[in-house]
DRENFIBA-227205 format. One line per 10 residues: number of its first residue (from 1); their letters; for each residue x, z, y of C-alpha. Coordinates in steps of 0.02 Angstrom, whole numbers. Layout:
<atoms>
NUM = A = X:Z:Y; ... $
</atoms>
This chain:
<atoms>
1 = MDSSTGISEF = 7517:9868:-4465; 7494:9711:-4376; 7577:9639:-4242; 7428:9673:-4103; 7434:9866:-4174; 7626:9849:-4111; 7579:9798:-3966; 7447:9895:-3916; 7545:10053:-3963; 7702:9965:-3843 $
11 = LAARDLLLNS = 7589:9945:-3693; 7503:10111:-3691; 7674:10178:-3706; 7733:10073:-3575; 7583:10118:-3433; 7597:10333:-3495; 7766:10293:-3408; 7763:10186:-3263; 7584:10333:-3202; 7709:10466:-3235 $
21 = RGDLAGACRQ = 7820:10450:-3079; 7870:10619:-3026; 7824:10711:-3155; 7966:10685:-3276; 7929:10858:-3366; 7723:10783:-3398; 7792:10642:-3469; 7943:10699:-3584; 7809:10806:-3651; 7669:10685:-3670 $
31 = FRWPRPERFN = 7783:10521:-3730; 7789:10460:-3924; 7902:10296:-3958; 7791:10171:-4015; 7865:10142:-4199; 7763:9970:-4255; 7828:9905:-4411; 7803:9721:-4379; 7858:9689:-4181; 7929:9545:-4100 $
41 = WALDYFDGVL = 7948:9573:-3905; 7988:9388:-3875; 7837:9340:-3966; 7707:9477:-3946; 7734:9537:-3766; 7830:9413:-3659; 7714:9288:-3734; 7574:9350:-3784; 7578:9480:-3625; 7685:9425:-3474 $
51 = ATERGEQDAL = 7670:9239:-3494; 7472:9275:-3508; 7433:9405:-3379; 7593:9349:-3256; 7609:9180:-3277; 7650:9091:-3120; 7742:9270:-3059; 7946:9240:-3051; 8012:9305:-3183; 8215:9255:-3157 $
61 = RLIEDDGSRA = 8277:9209:-2984; 8457:9131:-2973; 8543:9135:-2815; 8722:9034:-2804; 8869:9060:-2715; 8812:8922:-2607; 8636:9005:-2554; 8558:8887:-2671; 8427:8953:-2779; 8296:8926:-2930 $
71 = DYTFARLSDS = 8150:9031:-2979; 8086:9035:-3164; 7908:9089:-3161; 7841:9180:-3357; 7744:9052:-3392; 7917:8929:-3395; 8016:9031:-3467; 7893:9050:-3604; 7857:8870:-3623; 8035:8827:-3610 $
81 = SSRLAGWLAG = 8113:8975:-3735; 7992:8899:-3876; 8042:8701:-3850; 8209:8777:-3892; 8156:8888:-4024; 8080:8753:-4120; 8240:8635:-4080; 8376:8764:-4145; 8263:8798:-4303; 8267:8595:-4323 $
91 = HGVRRGMRVL = 8450:8610:-4330; 8446:8769:-4482; 8454:8914:-4379; 8363:9029:-4471; 8294:9209:-4493; 8443:9341:-4506; 8569:9218:-4433; 8680:9283:-4317; 8714:9174:-4134; 8846:9194:-4022 $
101 = LVLGNQVELW = 8792:9183:-3842; 8948:9118:-3746; 8844:9101:-3565; 8851:9146:-3400; 8698:9194:-3279; 8618:9038:-3298; 8428:9007:-3337; 8493:8944:-3535; 8536:9117:-3562; 8376:9216:-3550 $
111 = ESMLACMKLG = 8299:9067:-3632; 8414:9084:-3803; 8384:9275:-3799; 8212:9232:-3787; 8222:9090:-3918; 8324:9179:-4045; 8214:9312:-4053; 8063:9225:-4102; 8160:9151:-4223; 8211:9322:-4279 $
121 = AVIIPATTLL = 8392:9258:-4259; 8510:9401:-4236; 8601:9374:-4058; 8783:9438:-4023; 8821:9417:-3833; 8980:9391:-3781; 9061:9367:-3598; 9127:9198:-3532; 9309:9287:-3526; 9364:9307:-3678 $
131 = SPADLADRLD = 9525:9221:-3754; 9515:9108:-3896; 9591:9272:-4011; 9432:9364:-3928; 9329:9240:-3972; 9387:9204:-4190; 9348:9408:-4188; 9192:9370:-4157; 9150:9240:-4282; 9231:9319:-4407 $
141 = RGGVGAVISR = 9184:9509:-4378; 9039:9430:-4327; 8987:9313:-4467; 8923:9198:-4337; 8799:9050:-4414; 8784:8956:-4228; 8851:8991:-4053; 8773:8928:-3885; 8915:8909:-3768; 8959:8856:-3584 $
151 = SDLTAGFGPA = 9019:8669:-3619; 9194:8719:-3519; 9225:8868:-3610; 9218:8752:-3780; 9400:8733:-3794; 9431:8911:-3832; 9332:8896:-4013; 9453:8744:-4066; 9415:8574:-4124; 9228:8554:-4232 $
161 = GGGAGGYLRV = 9259:8504:-4398; 9420:8604:-4412; 9479:8746:-4505; 9384:8856:-4390; 9219:8772:-4413; 9077:8801:-4530; 8969:8854:-4409; 8828:8776:-4274; 8912:8735:-4082; 8785:8702:-3969 $
171 = AVGPPVDGWL = 8843:8655:-3799; 8773:8715:-3652; 8812:8600:-3491; 8897:8392:-3500; 8908:8326:-3677; 9052:8397:-3786; 9109:8285:-3944; 9063:8398:-4100; 8954:8496:-4020; 8724:8482:-4015 $
181 = DYAEAAGFDR = 8672:8434:-3822; 8553:8595:-3799; 8481:8481:-3653; 8391:8383:-3807; 8275:8546:-3823; 8179:8504:-3677; 8119:8355:-3766; 8063:8467:-3931; 7867:8425:-3914; 7794:8522:-4048 $
191 = PYQPDGPTAG = 7715:8693:-4046; 7829:8827:-4124; 7783:8925:-4270; 7877:9069:-4341; 7904:9072:-4502; 7820:9240:-4526; 7814:9424:-4456; 7951:9506:-4371; 7987:9686:-4454; 8018:9794:-4302 $
201 = DDPLLLYFTS = 8195:9870:-4420; 8261:9684:-4425; 8431:9676:-4317; 8413:9584:-4172; 8563:9604:-4090; 8758:9640:-4111; 8865:9726:-3985; 9064:9705:-3975; 9093:9859:-3855; 9239:9834:-3725 $
211 = GTTAQPKLVE = 9357:9955:-3819; 9424:10058:-3670; 9508:10147:-3828; 9529:10051:-3969; 9477:9883:-4039; 9303:9845:-4003; 9172:9903:-4104; 9008:9829:-4195; 8848:9898:-4116; 8685:9834:-4221 $
221 = HTHLSYPVGH = 8510:9827:-4123; 8338:9811:-4199; 8201:9743:-4143; 8158:9889:-4068; 8298:10000:-4024; 8329:9884:-3862; 8148:9800:-3839; 8060:9954:-3834; 8205:10073:-3820; 8220:10016:-3644 $
231 = LSTMYWIGLR = 8063:10100:-3575; 8163:10254:-3553; 8261:10162:-3447; 8121:10054:-3349; 8052:10244:-3313; 8237:10289:-3256; 8253:10157:-3121; 8095:10186:-3074; 8012:9979:-3109; 7856:9959:-3076 $
241 = PGDVHLNVSS = 7745:9793:-3079; 7790:9646:-2960; 7950:9752:-2912; 8083:9616:-2881; 8240:9687:-2953; 8446:9645:-2937; 8566:9703:-3051; 8735:9673:-3050; 8849:9636:-3209; 8926:9507:-3316 $
251 = PGWAKHAWSC = 8837:9442:-3447; 8884:9486:-3626; 8884:9690:-3609; 8747:9796:-3656; 8691:9853:-3469; 8644:9659:-3445; 8509:9671:-3565; 8487:9852:-3498; 8453:9787:-3333; 8422:9589:-3325 $
261 = FFAPWNAGAT = 8324:9591:-3468; 8231:9716:-3544; 8184:9843:-3428; 8124:9749:-3288; 8021:9649:-3394; 7961:9776:-3484; 7870:9831:-3321; 7817:9672:-3252; 7967:9630:-3132; 8044:9493:-3079 $
271 = VVLFNYLRFD = 8228:9494:-3104; 8367:9437:-2971; 8554:9391:-2987; 8668:9350:-2888; 8809:9196:-2922; 8944:9253:-2826; 9130:9174:-2847; 9216:9326:-2781; 9122:9465:-2732; 9087:9508:-2550 $
281 = AARMLDVLAE = 9015:9667:-2522; 8933:9585:-2350; 8872:9457:-2439; 8790:9559:-2567; 8690:9627:-2445; 8633:9479:-2376; 8574:9438:-2524; 8480:9595:-2527; 8387:9557:-2372; 8344:9381:-2425 $
291 = AGVTTFCAPP = 8281:9411:-2579; 8167:9550:-2539; 8258:9655:-2669; 8170:9837:-2703; 8246:9923:-2825; 8450:9885:-2865; 8552:9963:-2983; 8758:9929:-2975; 8898:10028:-3062; 9007:10155:-2942 $
301 = TVWRMLVQQD = 9135:9997:-2916; 9022:9884:-2808; 8933:10036:-2726; 9133:10098:-2666; 9138:9941:-2599; 8965:9902:-2513; 8989:10093:-2431; 9147:10028:-2327; 9034:9900:-2223; 8925:9982:-2103 $
311 = LTRWQLSLRE = 8764:9985:-2205; 8628:10011:-2050; 8687:9828:-2001; 8539:9780:-2142; 8356:9831:-2145; 8308:9804:-2320; 8167:9799:-2443; 8236:9953:-2539; 8165:10059:-2651; 8271:10129:-2765 $
321 = VVGAGEPLNP = 8447:10134:-2802; 8552:10182:-2937; 8697:10161:-3012; 8761:10148:-3205; 8930:10114:-3290; 9028:10276:-3268; 8981:10426:-3138; 8957:10394:-2964; 9047:10523:-2832; 8946:10625:-2715 $
331 = EVIERVQRAW = 9060:10535:-2567; 8956:10381:-2604; 8791:10455:-2639; 8801:10547:-2463; 8856:10381:-2375; 8682:10290:-2442; 8585:10439:-2397; 8658:10428:-2213; 8649:10245:-2195; 8460:10204:-2289 $
341 = SLTIRDGFGQ = 8398:10380:-2313; 8402:10305:-2487; 8477:10441:-2645; 8538:10329:-2786; 8507:10425:-2920; 8647:10416:-3067; 8595:10392:-3260; 8691:10395:-3442; 8674:10301:-3574; 8792:10189:-3692 $
351 = TETTAQIGNP = 8793:10003:-3782; 8741:10115:-3924; 8590:10170:-3846; 8467:10146:-3716; 8479:10284:-3545; 8466:10452:-3617; 8493:10543:-3456; 8440:10519:-3272; 8366:10571:-3097; 8219:10487:-3136 $
361 = PGELVKPGSM = 8106:10428:-2929; 8014:10582:-2895; 8112:10726:-2967; 8236:10843:-2891; 8423:10742:-2892; 8547:10919:-2893; 8703:10826:-2823; 8825:10796:-2948; 8726:10771:-3083; 8674:10663:-3205 $
371 = GRPLPGYRVV = 8489:10736:-3204; 8407:10763:-3346; 8336:10705:-3520; 8239:10554:-3526; 8070:10531:-3625; 8119:10498:-3800; 8268:10582:-3809; 8326:10763:-3847; 8483:10801:-3777; 8599:10927:-3843 $
381 = LADPVTGQAL = 8778:10979:-3793; 8909:11021:-3935; 9080:11107:-3961; 9171:10949:-3962; 9304:11032:-4092; 9212:11087:-4229; 9054:10949:-4171; 8904:11095:-4208; 8776:11117:-4063; 8793:11272:-3959 $
391 = PAPGADEDED = 8666:11354:-3883; 8554:11333:-3711; 8616:11386:-3570; 8548:11566:-3569; 8494:11575:-3773; 8621:11681:-3875; 8764:11736:-3755; 8938:11758:-3801; 9053:11908:-3818; 9079:11870:-3622 $
401 = GAAPTEGEIC = 8918:11899:-3596; 8914:11689:-3544; 8812:11549:-3647; 8923:11420:-3692; 8879:11282:-3541; 8998:11126:-3570; 9006:11031:-3722; 8991:10842:-3792; 8825:10765:-3755; 8757:10728:-3921 $
411 = LDLSERPVGL = 8548:10686:-3970; 8457:10781:-4088; 8413:10654:-4243; 8295:10780:-4320; 8171:10670:-4211; 8262:10509:-4208; 8247:10414:-4043; 8201:10243:-4051; 8360:10169:-3903; 8475:10225:-4044 $
421 = MVGYRDDPER = 8555:10104:-4132; 8574:10100:-4319; 8753:10102:-4334; 8922:10022:-4300; 8901:9875:-4424; 9035:9876:-4573; 9116:10040:-4516; 9058:10185:-4611; 9183:10294:-4590; 9148:10297:-4430 $
431 = NAVAMAHGLY = 8953:10309:-4438; 8995:10467:-4515; 9094:10550:-4384; 8982:10465:-4250; 8809:10544:-4351; 8898:10724:-4429; 8795:10874:-4434; 8605:10779:-4401; 8694:10738:-4204; 8742:10566:-4124 $
441 = HTGDVASIDA = 8900:10594:-4052; 8904:10512:-3895; 9107:10548:-3864; 9047:10618:-3672; 9075:10796:-3612; 8959:10873:-3496; 8934:11038:-3456; 8709:11074:-3422; 8637:11227:-3298; 8473:11339:-3343 $
451 = DGYITYVGRT = 8358:11203:-3270; 8417:11066:-3374; 8501:10956:-3253; 8665:10896:-3343; 8842:10873:-3239; 8959:10751:-3307; 9145:10800:-3345; 9228:10651:-3455; 9253:10581:-3629; 9333:10706:-3764 $
461 = DDVFKSSDYR = 9495:10610:-3737; 9490:10586:-3544; 9475:10780:-3529; 9654:10865:-3544; 9756:11049:-3532; 9864:11075:-3411; 9948:11272:-3388; 9775:11301:-3541; 9648:11272:-3402; 9514:11115:-3441 $
471 = ISPFELESVL = 9525:10964:-3317; 9407:10836:-3288; 9475:10680:-3213; 9335:10654:-3146; 9296:10802:-3051; 9475:10759:-2965; 9450:10574:-2949; 9285:10626:-2846; 9401:10713:-2736; 9528:10574:-2705 $
481 = IEHPAVAEAA = 9391:10436:-2658; 9323:10554:-2519; 9496:10521:-2435; 9459:10369:-2309; 9621:10292:-2382; 9551:10286:-2570; 9461:10159:-2636; 9476:10174:-2830; 9581:10311:-2916; 9597:10364:-3103 $
491 = VVPAPDEIRL = 9693:10525:-3141; 9778:10572:-3309; 9895:10702:-3382; 10073:10675:-3323; 10208:10753:-3467; 10282:10909:-3383; 10405:11053:-3468; 10336:11201:-3403; 10138:11177:-3367; 10126:11042:-3542 $
501 = AVPKAYVVLA = 10061:10913:-3419; 9987:10932:-3222; 9850:10791:-3177; 9917:10609:-3091; 9835:10524:-2974; 9846:10313:-2988; 9732:10279:-2819; 9691:10086:-2762; 9720:10100:-2564; 9550:10060:-2467 $
511 = AGHQPSPELA = 9567:9897:-2333; 9689:9937:-2211; 9785:10069:-2279; 9961:10012:-2333; 10037:10112:-2441; 10202:10256:-2392; 10275:10408:-2407; 10171:10435:-2279; 10027:10435:-2346; 10067:10494:-2503 $
521 = GQILAFCRRQ = 10087:10632:-2435; 9921:10652:-2325; 9830:10621:-2498; 9896:10746:-2590; 9875:10867:-2439; 9717:10823:-2427; 9667:10875:-2608; 9783:11044:-2624; 9660:11080:-2476; 9503:11043:-2596 $
531 = LAPYKRIRRL = 9514:11089:-2771; 9547:11261:-2844; 9757:11275:-2864; 9771:11264:-3059; 9675:11100:-3036; 9805:11024:-2898; 9863:10841:-2914; 10048:10853:-2911; 10085:10664:-2928; 10015:10522:-2849 $
541 = EFAELPKTIS = 10075:10339:-2887; 9984:10170:-2787; 9934:10069:-2885; 9810:9945:-2985; 9695:10006:-3129; 9694:9913:-3292; 9535:9872:-3347; 9435:9835:-3436; 9329:9654:-3430; 9188:9735:-3439 $
551 = GKIRRVDLRG = 9245:9836:-3283; 9288:10000:-3339; 9449:10095:-3326; 9563:10094:-3462; 9646:10278:-3449; 9704:10246:-3608; 9843:10128:-3530; 9881:10259:-3402; 9910:10392:-3515; 10006:10304:-3636 $
561 = AELSRGEQRA = 10131:10256:-3491; 10145:10415:-3434; 10178:10481:-3620; 10304:10341:-3641; 10411:10379:-3486; 10403:10587:-3533; 10470:10685:-3361; 10575:10533:-3292; 10477:10480:-3125; 10409:10333:-3116 $
571 = AGEYREEDFP = 10467:10206:-2991; 10340:10214:-2816; 10306:10378:-2883; 10247:10531:-2757; 10275:10720:-2809; 10182:10873:-2717; 10381:10949:-2701; 10424:10782:-2596; 10357:10875:-2450; 10342:11011:-2360 $
581 = RDGEAG = 10229:11115:-2340; 10209:11137:-2152; 10131:11019:-2064; 10013:10967:-2185; 9888:10875:-2076; 9810:10703:-2161 $
</atoms>
């Protein structure tokens, strides 16, 4: 199969999804993953289609903290990435070589991604926040052959030519001793010629996960699994050709590739990035208005900060708004709906996959639900203990007359989705667990109703028992942030002699509120009125939440602190028995 056949298959699948708005059932029925033997998204699609048909359209718009901006067309990025590919090849970067990218939201990141893809090199994206120890781990476990880094971060790699040498070093920015100057690539003037065809199953990306519970895993994707796989993400977001798309995400994490690279460009949209030095909700809303953003994706943390503003003050061009990274709380969705008459649509996916589950545009959104399986994905729920698939709701009723409706989110591998990773690199034991029983196991628990809508419950290691009742931290956290004084919250089990464990909330307060015994009592009373007795939050502590550098809450750290303390009260901890039941105002 030649590359022209591969691009034809890709475009046919893309166009089917672009034309299936409001018909999820039809899209799922008709959609088939393109599986070309040969495919190079950067050469065949970006250069061959986008730069040809949309050459003068802005592909990328970078807005800086001071309000300045720079625009880059599809034609310009096609040319500059080809120059870079030729220049890197001249310095020894070859097919299969692993290239570590340590860059911020700067044009060189997009050029480097495209250039490495054209070369057939394997990209290892990395955040600019990594410590020298983190970088050393990536160099070692990633088997890195070349590094492209921002100049001010090169010190983290140690001196060039030292014991940690052995890889090509390219600096972006002011010259650095021992490092090649990235700026020289602009002068490469020989037409770039690839050294051969790219197989669709050739490795393209290696992602180090954010490590919420353990050492980061090394996730491997191919020239099909992310470039083609993100057709599902394009469909979930509701992207259209010519859209102006802004995603709040940091480079180095999979969500950046999801929504700042593959999904918007699969649709022929313009990617907009706002490079703020410190997040300011009002300024972000200004940028959305000034840039004419039509589609917007942000993590729940950002949405929670945005809704602290009077959203009605901004006149926006938004058509689609989505949330990703962690589940969205219903209270946040309701506030945006009231202000903008737009529904934030939730979705679900992982570094290991593209968007698996979501509420696409034009479909009924059930409050609290992540939506239904997206085109190309067959989702089943499995027993978290046995790993075996559970019957669908309404099928094979159990002894009590009710079909099981809660279990681990899994993907049916009888028809393996293109958007699923190859596996965890060099980790056969973890792969065996993840792919057991003919399923890919996500490690996330959800419930499913008779209409196929899936509602998130929590990570398998976050859900806990109290008095033999299963407790979902996410459900309790959603109630907590409905209180006007609460900006963020995390719920974990705290040891208890009678109940084994009780729910404890760690709370971050909204601006204008200060920790106090009175406020703790008000929040506990508020939750008591909203929750069934067995779900009651019985302890509360005001504290900052530990997070990964990608922004996800590390509940494992909070659980560990509670276990190490046992039943001993933490300094600053409040318990329900501290407050009398009469006079529960608040």
